[in-house]
DOGUMI-559955 format. One record per residue (C-alpha): residue in three letters; x, y, z. Coordinates in steps of 0.05 Angstrom, whole numbers, padded with zeros to 5 digits, always signed. Example, Ala and Ser with C-alpha at 12.3 -4.5 7.8 and 13.67 -1.06 7.14 Angstrom:
ALA+00246-00090+00156SER+00273-00021+00143
//
This chain:
UNK+00318+00138+00773UNK+00262+00178+00739UNK+00224+00151+00679UNK+00244+00180+00612UNK+00208+00164+00548UNK+00251+00166+00485UNK+00218+00189+00421UNK+00252+00206+00356UNK+00225+00257+00307UNK+00255+00297+00250UNK+00279+00361+00283UNK+00268+00407+00224UNK+00197+00381+00213UNK+00181+00387+00287UNK+00205+00459+00290UNK+00165+00478+00228UNK+00102+00445+00253UNK+00111+00477+00322UNK+00112+00546+00290UNK+00049+00530+00251UNK+00011+00503+00311UNK+00031+00564+00353UNK+00003+00607+00297UNK-00062+00567+00298UNK-00069+00578+00372UNK-00061+00653+00363UNK-00110+00654+00304UNK-00166+00621+00345UNK-00157+00672+00400UNK-00114+00632+00449UNK-00051+00652+00485UNK+00003+00602+00466UNK+00043+00624+00527UNK-00013+00603+00575UNK+00012+00550+00623UNK-00031+00494+00594UNK-00011+00512+00522UNK+00063+00527+00527UNK+00083+00456+00505UNK+00022+00444+00461UNK+00054+00464+00394UNK+00111+00414+00405UNK+00064+00359+00428UNK+00019+00371+00368UNK+00078+00372+00321UNK+00102+00305+00347UNK+00031+00275+00347UNK+00022+00297+00274UNK+00086+00262+00253UNK+00065+00199+00290UNK-00005+00199+00260UNK+00023+00207+00189UNK+00083+00161+00193UNK+00051+00115+00142UNK+00076+00160+00086UNK+00147+00136+00101UNK+00132+00061+00105UNK+00128+00008+00051UNK+00069-00038+00065UNK+00087-00087+00009UNK+00156-00095+00038UNK+00125-00111+00106UNK+00087-00169+00075UNK+00146-00194+00035UNK+00189-00195+00097UNK+00147-00252+00127UNK+00122-00295+00069UNK+00127-00370+00076UNK+00114-00428+00029UNK+00056-00470+00055UNK+00010-00521+00023UNK-00054-00489+00050UNK-00110-00466+00004UNK-00167-00450+00051UNK-00191-00382+00075UNK-00147-00344+00125UNK-00183-00289+00163UNK-00157-00236+00211UNK-00216-00197+00237UNK-00230-00140+00285UNK-00164-00104+00269UNK-00169-00036+00303UNK-00154+00023+00258UNK-00146+00097+00270UNK-00139+00147+00214UNK-00153+00219+00195UNK-00203+00244+00145UNK-00166+00284+00092UNK-00224+00333+00084UNK-00225+00360+00156UNK-00164+00325+00188UNK-00210+00296+00240UNK-00204+00223+00263UNK-00242+00164+00239UNK-00235+00097+00273UNK-00263+00027+00271UNK-00245-00044+00251UNK-00218-00078+00189UNK-00233-00151+00172UNK-00184-00183+00122UNK-00183-00251+00088UNK-00143-00285+00034UNK-00139-00353+00002UNK-00066-00373-00004UNK-00033-00390-00070UNK+00026-00430-00042UNK+00046-00370+00001UNK+00022-00348+00070UNK+00042-00287+00110UNK+00057-00278+00184UNK-00009-00259+00216UNK+00017-00196+00250UNK+00036-00167+00182UNK-00036-00156+00161UNK-00051-00109+00220UNK+00015-00074+00204UNK-00008-00062+00133UNK-00073-00033+00159UNK-00034+00015+00204UNK+00013+00037+00149UNK-00044+00059+00103UNK-00086+00086+00160UNK-00029+00130+00185UNK-00039+00177+00126UNK-00093+00228+00109UNK-00147+00184+00081UNK-00217+00172+00057UNK-00245+00104+00078UNK-00259+00083+00007UNK-00187+00092-00015UNK-00160+00061+00049UNK-00201-00001+00035UNK-00172-00009-00035UNK-00101+00007-00016UNK-00099-00047+00037UNK-00132-00099-00009UNK-00087-00082-00069UNK-00024-00087-00027UNK-00043-00156-00002UNK-00063-00178-00071UNK+00001-00154-00104UNK+00049-00179-00051UNK+00019-00247-00037UNK-00014-00262-00105UNK-00068-00302-00069UNK-00126-00339-00102UNK-00168-00283-00074UNK-00170-00229-00021UNK-00225-00192+00016UNK-00232-00133+00063UNK-00289-00100+00101UNK-00278-00036+00141UNK-00329-00010+00190UNK-00314+00060+00218UNK-00342+00120+00254UNK-00322+00189+00228UNK-00314+00247+00275UNK-00326+00295+00218UNK-00398+00269+00217UNK-00404+00263+00293UNK-00373+00329+00317UNK-00391+00376+00261UNK-00435+00379+00199UNK-00494+00332+00206UNK-00473+00313+00277UNK-00500+00242+00272UNK-00471+00205+00332UNK-00489+00133+00314UNK-00474+00130+00240UNK-00427+00074+00217UNK-00394+00073+00149UNK-00379+00005+00118UNK-00335-00006+00057UNK-00313-00071+00024UNK-00272-00097-00034UNK-00258-00166-00062UNK-00211-00199-00112UNK-00206-00268-00143UNK-00247-00323-00111UNK-00281-00274-00064UNK-00319-00247-00124UNK-00356-00313-00124UNK-00421-00305-00084UNK-00410-00369-00043UNK-00339-00351-00021UNK-00359-00279-00006UNK-00419-00303+00035UNK-00375-00350+00076UNK-00326-00293+00091UNK-00382-00245+00112UNK-00413-00299+00156UNK-00347-00314+00190UNK-00329-00241+00205UNK-00395-00231+00240UNK-00380-00288+00287UNK-00434-00311+00334UNK-00485-00264+00302UNK-00489-00312+00243UNK-00463-00378+00270
//
C-alpha cells in the first residue's frame, strides 16, 4: 500500500491562487510548464493557505476551551515557543521564539493553548510589533490574569535576504500588563526566560 497524505483546502481559493502563481512564474521569465515547475503553482497555493490559516481561527476561543479553576497565583511561564510568520511588507518569512507569562487570577489555561495562540496570530501577514500585542491582548482578555507578559525575538528574512542584508540582526519586542508593569515582577520574568544565562 503506497503512502498518501490527505490535505484539505478550499478548492475555489486553490484554483484562484494557482492561476496567480502561474502568472507570477511567467512574469519573472520562467516557463511554468517546465518539469520542475508544473506543480509549483498548486503547491504554492496550498502553502499560502496553510501559512495564512490564522485568519480563520479564533485564538480567544482556544484559550476558553481549556480554562480551569485553580488556587495558584504565582508566575506561569511558557518560553522558547517557536514561531513562523510572514512580513506583511514583503511577504517574506520572519521566525524566532516567543516567551509568555501570566499570573493567574483564579483561572489557569492548558499549557499547549499558549503556543496555539502564538501560531494563530503568526499564521497571518504580520509585523512583529502587532503580533506581540495581539498575543498578549488575547491572553489578557480571555484569562483576565493579574498580569501577562510576552517577549518575541525574531529574525526577518526581509532584512537578511534583501534591503540592508544584515544576516545577524535580531529584533526583540515586548509587552506587559498588570503586575508585570511592576519593575520587580518584570525583572523576575526576564531573568527566568533567559535561563542559565542569568541564574
